[in-house]
C-alpha positions as CSV (number, residue, x, y, z in Angstrom):
1,M,-7.3,6.0,-0.1
2,Q,-6.8,9.5,-1.6
3,T,-5.1,12.8,-0.5
4,I,-5.7,16.5,-0.8
5,A,-3.0,19.3,-0.2
6,T,-3.9,21.7,2.6
7,A,-2.2,24.5,4.1
8,D,-1.5,22.3,7.2
9,G,-0.2,19.4,4.9
10,A,-1.6,16.5,3.1
11,R,-4.9,14.9,4.3
12,S,-6.1,11.5,3.4
13,Y,-9.7,10.4,2.8
14,R,-11.6,7.5,1.2
15,L,-14.0,8.5,-1.7
16,H,-16.9,6.4,-3.0
17,V,-18.7,8.0,-6.1
18,P,-21.4,5.6,-7.3
19,S,-21.2,4.4,-10.9
20,S,-24.5,6.2,-11.8
21,Y,-22.9,9.7,-11.0
22,T,-22.6,11.4,-14.4
23,G,-21.9,15.1,-13.3
24,S,-25.0,16.4,-15.1
25,A,-27.0,16.6,-11.9
26,A,-26.4,17.5,-8.3
27,V,-26.2,14.7,-5.8
28,P,-25.9,14.7,-2.0
29,L,-22.3,14.5,-0.5
30,V,-22.1,12.8,2.8
31,F,-19.2,13.2,5.1
32,D,-18.8,10.1,7.4
33,I,-16.5,11.5,10.2
34,H,-14.9,8.7,12.7
35,G,-14.7,8.8,16.3
36,A,-11.4,9.3,18.4
37,T,-8.7,6.7,17.8
38,S,-10.5,5.3,14.7
39,D,-9.8,6.0,11.0
40,A,-11.3,6.5,7.6
41,A,-11.3,2.8,6.6
42,S,-12.8,1.7,9.9
43,Q,-15.6,4.3,9.7
44,E,-16.4,3.4,6.1
45,F,-16.6,-0.3,7.2
46,S,-18.6,0.2,10.1
47,S,-21.1,2.6,8.8
48,G,-21.7,0.8,5.4
49,F,-22.3,4.1,3.7
50,S,-20.3,3.1,0.7
51,A,-22.8,0.5,-0.2
52,T,-25.7,2.7,0.5
53,A,-24.3,5.5,-1.7
54,A,-24.0,3.0,-4.5
55,A,-27.5,2.0,-4.0
56,E,-29.0,5.5,-3.4
57,G,-26.8,7.5,-5.7
58,F,-25.0,9.9,-3.3
59,I,-21.2,10.6,-2.9
60,H,-19.6,9.3,0.3
61,V,-16.4,10.6,1.9
62,S,-14.6,9.3,5.0
63,P,-11.7,11.5,5.9
64,D,-8.9,10.6,8.3
65,G,-8.6,12.7,11.5
66,L,-5.2,13.7,12.7
67,P,-3.4,13.5,16.1
68,T,-2.4,17.0,17.6
69,A,0.1,18.0,20.4
70,A,-2.8,18.0,22.8
71,I,-4.4,14.8,21.8
72,P,-1.8,12.3,20.3
73,Y,-4.4,10.1,18.5
74,S,-6.5,10.4,15.4
75,H,-9.4,12.6,16.0
76,F,-11.4,15.7,14.6
77,N,-11.4,19.0,16.6
78,A,-15.2,19.3,16.2
79,W,-15.5,21.1,19.6
80,L,-13.5,24.0,18.2
81,F,-16.3,24.9,15.8
82,G,-18.7,27.8,16.8
83,N,-22.4,27.3,17.1
């Protein structure tokens, strides 16, 4: 588990960078978003993307959602994004 500082506080995520990655060429970055009440570790396990990322050479990130005052369990506010 890793964290990044944001204006709203620390956010946690799981990161898988394949051993074949050297940084000399661009590779896909796949965000694997969990459903409500879940978390990054569960999503990483259920999707199997880390193993696929290792085999196919892409970077895989599973971020943790957060609870909010309106929704007291871990989730992403995807419905707040514009079309």
